N, C-alpha and C positions, 0 to 999 in steps of 0.2 A: 221192306224198304219204305212202305207207306208210313210205318211207325216212326222210322227215322226222319222222314220228311215232316211229319207232324211235330216231332220233338224239336227239330231245328226251327220250324216255324214258330213254335211257342217260345223258344229261346230268343229268336230274333225280335218277337214282339216285346219280350221282357227287356231286351237290350235297348230297343227304341225308346222305351219309357224312361231310360236314364242315360240318354245320349250325351249328356253334358260331362260324363266322367272323363272321357278322353280329352275333352277340351280343357279341363282343369288340370290334367296331369302334366307335370313338367319334371323331366329327369334332372335331378339335382347335380348329376355328374356333368351335364352339358352347361358349361360356363366358360368365361374368357380364358381361364388357365388350362382348359382342355385344348392345348395347342402345342406346337413345337417351339422350343426355346428360341430358335432363330427368328421366328416371327416377331418376338418382343425385342430381340437385339437389333433387328432391322428397323423396328419402329423407333428405337432410340437414335439410331444412325440417321434415319429420315428427319427426326425432330432436331437433332444436333445440326443437320445440314440446312435447316430452315425450310423444309419442305411441308410444313404444316398446312399450307393453303393449296398444295398441289391436288389436282383432281384426277382420278384414274378410273379406267374401265377394265374389269376383269371378266373373262369367260370361264365358266366351269363346264367341262365337256369330257367325253371319253373318246378313245381312238379306235377301239375294236369292240364289237359286240361279244358278249360272253357265251360260253357253252357251245361254241362253234355254230351259233345261230346267226340270224340276220335281223334281230330286233332286240330292243332293251325296253323295259318298263321303268319310267322315271318315278321315283318315290323318295320320300324324305323331306318334301317341301315344307309341310306344316311344322316339322321339328326345326327346320332352318328359321322359319318366321318366329317361332317361340324363342329361339336363341337370340335373334335380333331384338326382340321385345324386352328380354331380360339382360341384355349385354351391359355389364357394369362391373368394374373392379371394386371389390369390397375392401374394407380396411385391412382385413387379414390377408387378402390377396396382395395388397401393396406391401405389407410388412414382409411377406414371404419373398416377393420379387426383390426387395432391397437386399436380401441375403443370398438369393439364388443367382442374380445377375452379376456380371463382373464388377469389380470395385471401380469407383471413380464416376459412376453415373450420377448426374446432377439431381438434386432433390426436386427441382422444378419439373423434371420429366415425370417423376412419380405423381406430382400434383396434377400434371396434365393427364396422366392415365386415369387418375381417380375421378376426373370429370368427364371422361370419354363415354359416349353412348353412340347408338346407331341412328340417331335422329336425322343425320344429314345423308344417310345412305338411301339409294333407290335400288330396289331389286326387281328385275324382270325374270320371268320364268315361264316355261310351258306348263300346262296343267298337270298336276300330280295324277298319276295313273295313265298318262299318255304313252304310246309307243314312241321311242326316240332312236336316233341313229348316230353313228360316229361323226364327229366334227361339228354336229349341231349343238351349240351351247344350251345346256339344260337350264342354266341360270346365268344371267348377266348382272353383275354388281357394279354400280356407279356411285362414286362418292369420294370423300377425302382420302388421299393415298394411304395414310397411316391406318385408319380404321378398316378400310377394305382389305388391306394387307393382313391385318390382325384376324380377320374373319376366315382366312383361307383354310387352315387345317380343320377347324371345327365344321365348316360347311362341307368339306370333303368327307369327313368321317360320317356325317349325317346322311349324305347322299349315296356314297359308294356302296355300303352294305345294304341299305334300304332298297336301292335299285337292283342290286344283284339278287337279293332275296326275292323281291317281287317278280323279277324275271324268271328265276328258277321255279317259283310256284306256278307262274303262268304256263310254263312249259309242261310241268306235270299235269296241269289241268287240261292242256290240249291233248296230250297222249292218252290220258285216262278217259276222255270223253265227257260230255256235259251231264250224262246221267249217272256217273259214278261219284260217290261222295269221297272227299279227301280230308283227312284229319292230320294235323301236325302234331307229332309225338316226340319232338326233338329236344326238349328242355335239358334233359340229362346229358345230352351230347353237344350242346351248344357251347359257343366260345364265351363262357362265363354268364352270369345272370343278366347283364345288359344285352348280350348277344341273344340269350334265350327269349327275352321279352321282345326284342326287335324281330326275331325270327317268327314269333307267333303273330305279331302285328302285320308284318309285310307278306307273310305267306297267306294270310287272310285276304289282304288287298289283292294278291296275285291270283286268287281263285279258290283257295282252300275253304272248306265249310266249317271248320272248327279246330280247336286245339285241346290238348291235355293240360295246358298251362293255366292253372287257376288264377294266378295274379293277372295274367294277360286278359283273361276273361273279365275280371273285375275292372281293370283299367281301360280296356278298349272295347268292351261290349261284344266280345267274340264268344260264340257258343262254345261251351266247355263239354268235352266228352271223355269217357274213360270206362274201363271195365274192371278187371282185377289182374293181378300178376300171378305167375306160377306159384309164388310163395303162399298165396291163399289156398291153392289146391293142396300143396304139400304140407300145409299146417294141420290137415286132418289125416289121420291114419285109419279110421274106421267109423262106422255108423254109431258106435256106442259113445262117441265124443259129442254127438249132437245134444246140446242143452235145450234147444227149442226145436220142436218138430211140427207144431200146429200153426195153422194160418186160417184166419177168418175169410169167409166168402166175401168177395168184393161188394155184392149187392145185398144178400139176405143175412149176412153175418154169421152163418153157421160155421162151426170150427171142425176142421178135419186134419188128420195127420198127413203131412206132405210126404214124409219119408215112406209111409206105407203105400200111399197112392203111387209114388214114383217107382217103388219096387214092383208093384202090381203091373204098372205100365211097362216096366223094363222086361218083365217076363213075356208079356204078350208081344212086345216089339221084337224080341229076339227071334221069334218065328216069322214075323212079318218081314224082317230085314235079313233073315237067314244068318244071324250071328249068335254067338254063345254069350250068355251073361258072365261066363268065367273070364271073358276077355276084358271086362270092365272092372275098374278099381272101386272098392268100397270106400276108401278114403276120398276119392274124387267125387263119388256120389254124395257123400256127407257134405263135402265142401259146396257142391252145387245146390243141394237142398238148403243149406245154411244161407247161401247168397241169395237164393230165390225168395226165402222168407224175409230177408232183410230188404230186398228190392223186388217185390212181386210185379210192379209195373215197369221195371227197368232191367229185367233179367237178361243180361248179355254175358255169356260164359266163354272163357278161354278153353279151347279143346284141341286135342290131337285126334288121330284116327280112332283110337279106342274110346275116346271120350264122347263120341257122337251119340252112342246108345244112352249113356247116362244123361246127357243134355236133353235129348228128346223125351226121355221118361220124366224128367223134372218139368219140362215144358208142358207136357200133357197133364201132369199133376196140378200145375198152376192153372191150366185151362179148366180143370174140374172146379176150381175155386173162383172162376170168373176173371182170370188174368191172362194176358197174352205175353209170352216171352218176346224179346226183341230179336235175338239171334246169337251168333257165335263169332269169336275171333280166332283165327288160325295164325300161329306165330312161328311155325317151323314146318319142315318137310316140303313136299312137292305141292306148291300152292294151287297150281292149276288142277291137278288131279284131286286134291282134297276138297277144293271148292265144288268141283263137279260131283264128287261123291256125296258131299253134304247136300247140295241142291237136289240131287236125285232122291236122297233119303227123305228130305222134307216133302218132296212132291208125292212120294209113295205114302207117307203118313197122312198127308192132307187128303189123299184119295181114300185111304183105308178108313179114316175116322171122320170123314166128311167135314174137314176143317180147311176151307180154301186158303185162309190166311197163313196157315202153316207153311205152305209152299213158297210164301213170299218172305220168310224169315231172312233177316239181314246176315250176310256173310262178310265179315271184316277180315282183311289180311294185313299182317305186318311182318317184319323180319328183314331188315336191311334192304328195303325196296328202293330202287332208283328208276330213272327213265327207261333204261334198257330192260329192266325186269318187267315193267308194265307193258312195253311193246311186245316182249316175248310172251307174256301171259295173254295178251290180246290175240296173238297168232295161235295160241293153244286153245282158244275158246273157253276161257275161265268163266266162272259163275260168281265172281266177287262183286259185291255191291259197294264196298268202301275200302279204301287203302289208308292205313295208318303209316305215315312216313316220318322218319326221324333224322338219322345221321346224314344221309345224302342230301336231304333238303336243307337243313339248318346250317350245315358246314359248307354247303355248295362245293362238294368234293370235286366236281368236274372242273371248277375254276374258282379258287378261293377269294379272288379280288376282281373288281370291275376295272379299276385303273383310271378313275376320273382324275383330271388335272385342272389346275386353276391358273390361268395365264393372263398376264397384263397385255391388253391389246391397244390401249390408248392412254396417254397421260397429257393433261393440259391441252386437250384437243389435237394432240399430235399422235399419229398411229405408231404402234410398236409391233415389230415382227420378230419372232424367234427363228433363226435359221439353224439348219442342221443338215449334215450329210445324209441323214435318214429323212427323206422327204415327208414321211408320215408324221414326223415331229415338228414340221414347219407350221407355225401358227398362222391363222388368218387375221390380219390386223384390222383395227378400227372397230367402232361400235356398229353392230349389225342388227338387222331384223331378219326373221325367218318366216317363210310361208310354205305351207303344204299344198301342193297342186294335185288335183284329182283328175283322172282320166275319164274317158267316155263310159267306161264300165262302172263308174262310181267308186273305184278303189283309189287309194293314195298312189300317186305315180312318182313323185319326186319332191324332195325338200329343197327349197331354194333360199340361199343366203344372199342378202343384199346390203349395201351400205344404207345407213339410216336416212340419208338425204335423197334416196331414190324413190320414185313413185312405185307403189306396190303393184304387182301383176294384176291383171284384170281377167275376168271370165270371158272366154271367147277371143281373147287377144293373144297373138303369137308372142311367146317369150323365148329368148335364147338362153339356154341353160348350159353351163360349161363345167367340165371337171376342173377343180381348183388348180391342178398342177400338170395335167396332161393336155397339151394344146389341141390335139386331134380329136379328143373326146368332147363332143358338143352335140346338142340336138335342140330343135325347136319343139316347144310344147304349147298346145292350145288348151288351157285348163277349162274343165266344166265347173269347177268349184275352186275357190282360193280361200284357204284357212290361215289367217294370221296366228302364229303359234305363241307369241309373247303376250303376257299380261303384266301390268304393274302390280306386284303383290305387296311391296313395302315402300312407303314414301312418307316424308314428313313425320317420321317417328312412330308410324302406326301401320297395321295391316290394312291394305287398300282394297281387298276383295272379301266377300263373304266366303269363308272356307267351307268346302264340302265335308260331309260326315265321312267316316270310314266306309260306311256302306256305299255312299255315292262314289268315293274313289274306287272302290271295288267294282262297281258297275261301269265306271269309266274305263277301267282296264279292258274289260270284255268288249265294250263298244269300240274302243280304239283298235283292238286287235281285229275286229271285223272289217275295219277299213283297209286291211292289208290283203293282198292276193294270197291264196293258199301256198303258192310256191315260195313266198317270202317266209312263211311260217313252218314249212315242213321240217322234220327232224333231220333227214338225210339230204345233204347237198342243197340247202336252200338258196334261192336266187338272191343276190345282194340287192338291197334297196338303194336307189340312187340319191346321193346328196350332191347338189350342184351350187355353183355361184353364178351371179349375174355377170354379164359381159363387163359391166362397169367395175364390179368387185374383182373380177379376174385380172383386168388390166392394172387395177390399183395394187393388187398383191404383187404382181410381177415387176411393176415399176419400183415398188418399195424394196423388193428382193434384190434387184440390180443395184439400187442405191446403197444397200447395206452389205452386200456380199463383197468380200475382199477380192482384189484382182491379183491373180498369181503372176509370178515372173519366171520366165524360162531362161536358163543360162547354159 
């Protein structure tokens, strides 16, 4: 495990030296045409109706936390800001739209689109990497109606998957524990190449330690990890296939035959471990010797039960030449049992050969692992140091979509409310501010939405917090700390904040999670976190509701 920590530290130092890579990366797919057609047809109808100078406020939020949990990690903000910075319809975009849109659209509209940028938009948001909750707008967009409408679909696609992925990764991190390494192995199962890159990036933000995705490593400075596949083992059928068998000593340069050393060690280990050499495969031994010679400082082998003897023999042969193996990866079978067997084997060898480091060899487990698998392995007392997780992580199989929505809440300083028979879909009108109030124990207690013209809550002052739609649910809160959640991130055509690095966002996730009580974060039946509105906003919502709700007639 110490070896893996050292490697990850080295990788992180290397990544820090080229921290500008992810700042310069822009996904060329993210452009104004990455939207739904109806956004552009609405834009024309707005333009045709003379609504060019209308100003609107839109809230981007979600209604339910994912994965049957009670928190969500907000992610994707930096990509949203990059999108605003590059928002412009190219000549080829305009030519395409002239053919794709219905006939009869005036040429002046296309001229208007060609000049459109996000310079008049103001974007407020909570910090990327923060815990967030239902109904609290993650992003508030203010600006000319047409442009803020055109932003909808793209902002949603940039936030929805990013936040879902970061939340999923954070949950894996919590169930695995802080001392277990987590690696993302999901590229081959991801929803296409863009989904694969996003999965690597946002799983790292959520708490994973590395990825197998080499391009993500380059673009986002994420540590890249990997071993070899079963194909490498099965590509050898016997020791006679070894073209190279010798390896120089790491320090004195003397050359020895690794295969001979490994076979000698295998014979002695058979009696120590009370196993027969007949149970081990010659082809597997050849493959491991070959891989060890190729990567003497990074020997990590894929093994099953019978492969443990061959691995240990090759690891001892490497030790004779001044190298230390890293460990094994288990990809099938009873992971708890095999990890315990492997750890016991390593400890016996460490004691027998006076090699303390051997007992600490890393055990990596993969094989369709999900949250429930890790919880079960925890109960069984596994000895795994690192999980490689793919399908269930990157596809978010427990819940494939977060469900963020983008709703108009104000136009020309007039509030707008969307009514529904489903109270959960009723929007909270008007431009709002959000504050996180902390209790006496230092944990976050409640998120409070207020109208923008209200005075913010103060530390030590009693605040009436109300459920937005249930009159009887209300409580006084005397906060020990008041945290304003919104910052202006985009205004006057530029980014208004110094954006954190990926590492800093990653640290923000863990720091933000620590502000929650444990019962909000637990896997089974977590306590819902409270989101409230001020008394002023409550009355405002219900007055507007009554004004807009139709009055029925009985006959």
